[in-house]
N, C-alpha and C positions, 0 to 999 in steps of 0.2 A: 458442626458442622455449617457455612457461609449460609446464609436466609436469602434465597433466591428468587423469594416473592419480587413478581414484577409491580408499579404501581398500577393501578386502575386505570386506565387509558380515558377514559370518562373525565374522571379528575384532574383532566391536562383544561390548564386556561386556553383560550384560544383555540387557532387550527390546528389540526396535525405537525403541519408544518413548521405555523408560528412557535412550536413547541422545539422543535427540532431546530429552530436558530436561536430561540435564548437558550437550552442546551447547549451550541456549539458556543456564542459567548464571542465573534469575531467582530471586531472594529470593523473597520479599512486602515486604521494604524497596526492592527496587530499583523496585516497581512505583507507580503514582500513579491512586486512584480522583477522579477528575473526574465530573463530571453523568453519572450511575452510570456508567462506563467504566472495567476498567482499561488503564491505559495503561504501557508502560515508556517511560522513561524518555532515550531512546539520544541521541545525537549525531552529526549524521550519517558521520561518519570508521568512528567507534566501530559503527554499526550496519553500513555495507557490510560493514566486518569480522566481525561473526559471522552476516553474511546469507552470506557467502562461508562459512565455515568450518559453515552448513547445508548450503548448496545440495552442496558440496562431499563431502561424510559418505555420500553414496548412503542416507538415508535413506528411510522414509517421506515422501511428500511433506506439507508445512508449507506454510500460506502467508503474508502479510504484510497487515495494514491501516494503509492511512494516512488517519483521516478529516480531517476540514474542519470546519467551521463547517454548509457545506450536511447533510454526513453527518450530525452530532448532532440542528440542524432537524428532516431527518427520523425522526431515532431515536426523538426523540422523542414526534414521530406517527404514528408505525408502531411499538411496540417490539417489533412481531413478527421485526423484521431484525435485534432483537442478538446471540439467535446466534451468527451470523455474525459476529459481531466476537471472540463469546465463547471460540471452537471455534479461530478467528486462535493461529497458533504467541507471536505480537506485533499492537500494537496502539500507533503510533506519531504521535506530534501533526504534522497537518501542516499549521498556521493558525498565526498568529501572534498573532491574536484569542485563538484561546484559548489563548495564552500571557499572555497579559494578564491574559484574566478568572481564571485559573489563579491568578496573582501575586494578583490581588487576593483571593485564595481564602486566600493564604499555602500556593499550592504550586508549587515548580518542575518545568515543564511543556515541556522545550525543544520548539521548532519545531522537527523535522526534515524536512521535506519530499518528498516520492516523487519529485521532478523530480530535486533535490539525489541524491537515493543513484543517482539512473537514471544520472546523468550521470558520478557516482563506479567505477558500474559496468563502464559502457562505457570507459572513458580509465585504470581503474588496473587493473582485475581480468578484464576477457573478454577471451581469448586470441580474435585473429581467429580461429580454426580452427575456434572448439567451437562445438557447435550452442548454437545462443538461439532459444527458444520466445518467440513475437510472437502473441498472440491481440488481435484488434482494429486500430483503428490505418487505415494506407489506404495502395495500393499505393505512389505518389506517397513517401510518408513512410518506407516501409521502404526502397523503393531507397534516397532519399535517406543513412538511416543506415547498408546495408549500403557506400555509396560511403564517408562519411567514417571511419567504422572500418573497412575493409580488409575487411569479414564477408566468408567464407566458405559460411559453412555455418547461415542465418538460417532456421527453419521456421514459415512464417506460415499465420494462419488467420483469417479474416474470417467472422465469424458474421453475420448478416445480424439486421436492426433490428429491434426489440422482444426482445432475448433472457430477457429474465427472465421472459415473458410463454408462450417458448416451449422444453418441454421436451424436444422432438427434438434443435432445436441449441444447447440447455445440454448432452445426451449427448455427441451430437458433437463440440463442443468440447472436452470431457472428456475424450471417447475419444483424439483430437488430440493432445493433451496426454501420456498414456499412452503413445501410438503410438512418438511420439519425446522421448525422455527429455533430459533437459539442466539443467545444474546452474543456469540460471535461466528461467524462464518469467514473460516481462510478461506483467501482467495490464493490456487497454488499456481496456476495451467500458466505464469509464461507470460510478457505483457506482447504485444496488445490485447491477448487472448481475457486477461483477468477484468479487465478495464472493461473491454467490452461485455463482459459476464455480469460486470456489476452492475452497471448502465442498463441491460438486460432486465436484470432481478427488480432492480429499482421501478421499472418499467411496467411491471406484473401488475404494480401497486396491491400487492397480496404478503409481500414478504415483510417482515420485521428485523429492527435489531442492525448490526454494522456488519459491514464486507468488507474485510480487509484484502488489499491485494499484495500480499507479500509475497512474490515469486516460491525463490526455495528457500525460506526463513524452516520451513519442517526438515527437509533435508540437514541446515547448518543443526539445526536445534536436535536433531538425532544421529547427530556427528557421520551420517553418509556420504555429509560432505564435510572441509574442511573449511575454518572461516581463518582468514591469516591472524596471526600472533597480535596479540596487542600493540605492539611498538610495531607493526608493521602499519595494522592501522588508525593510530596516532599521527603516521607520516606521510597520510593518504597512498600505502604500497597495496591496499587489498589488491587491486587489480593485477597487483605485479606477483601475488602469491596467488591470483585466480589462477593466471596463466601461465607459470609454471606450474599447475597441480593438474589444470586442462585443453596442454595446450593446442593439443586437435580439434576441440571441440570450442576452445576458444580464439585461438591466435586470430582473427577474422576481427572478433568487436573489440578488441583491444588494439591490437596494430594496426587495421585499415582504416574500421568505423569510427576507432574513438576517439581518438585524437581533432575530429574534424570537430568536436565540440570548440576548440580552441578559437578556429575561424569564426564559429557563431557566434562566440563569446561576444571577439574582435567585431566582427561589425554589426551585433547589437548592440555593442558600449561605441560605438561612432554613430550607429543612429540615435542613441540617447544623447551624447555630448550635444548631437543635433538641434534635436527637439530643445533641449535642454537652453543652445545658446540662442533659439528662437524667441523663446519666451520675453 
């Protein structure tokens, strides 16, 4: 069985925050500014290794954001949400469309989907006897996940709908994480609720480990929601597969809201070109 012993926090050098930053090891040259958001260009296996390092260090709680096109469109319309991402330990790209647009701007921004990270952690990292905290998802998915990986200590909390406008429920979810320390806490309540919850947990100053804002990743992992075939993912057509699979739920996201990303990128690129020209 995997040795789950955590390092003694008293043996760490410097302050707790300094230790987190040391484990993070992100220099300015390792980050990419795109659409006015700072990304860390991890690849899935590299991110899984770093997330494991952070979670195992038993440091004060930090959280990871995984924005896709939907997030970026929302941020352009609701800039007040930006601090949720700016206060995260890292922000990684969850969209191959964003990868393509970044490439057109001469930037390397690899796709690192939260679903891939979740799969790697459960298949290669998480010991079946260690505590795993999940906020969100549904009872049948939790049961399927538990059975698939033979987990013995899943700690599940299901907040009510409307979490982002329910401060009592947000506080209760944060307190659940505080009361159930684990290396990995999966925040699966959709955006921006999961980022708000990550910030709320961090602000308690009492939780440990790392929170992963990974949306529907548990649903994909258990098969209750299907991912696009690999060839569609490679062609940046995962959005089309999801639209065909759930047209009633997703038509507005992919046909009305999502295409705004191209005008957002165009305006950002023009501003960037102007700034470069004035230097």
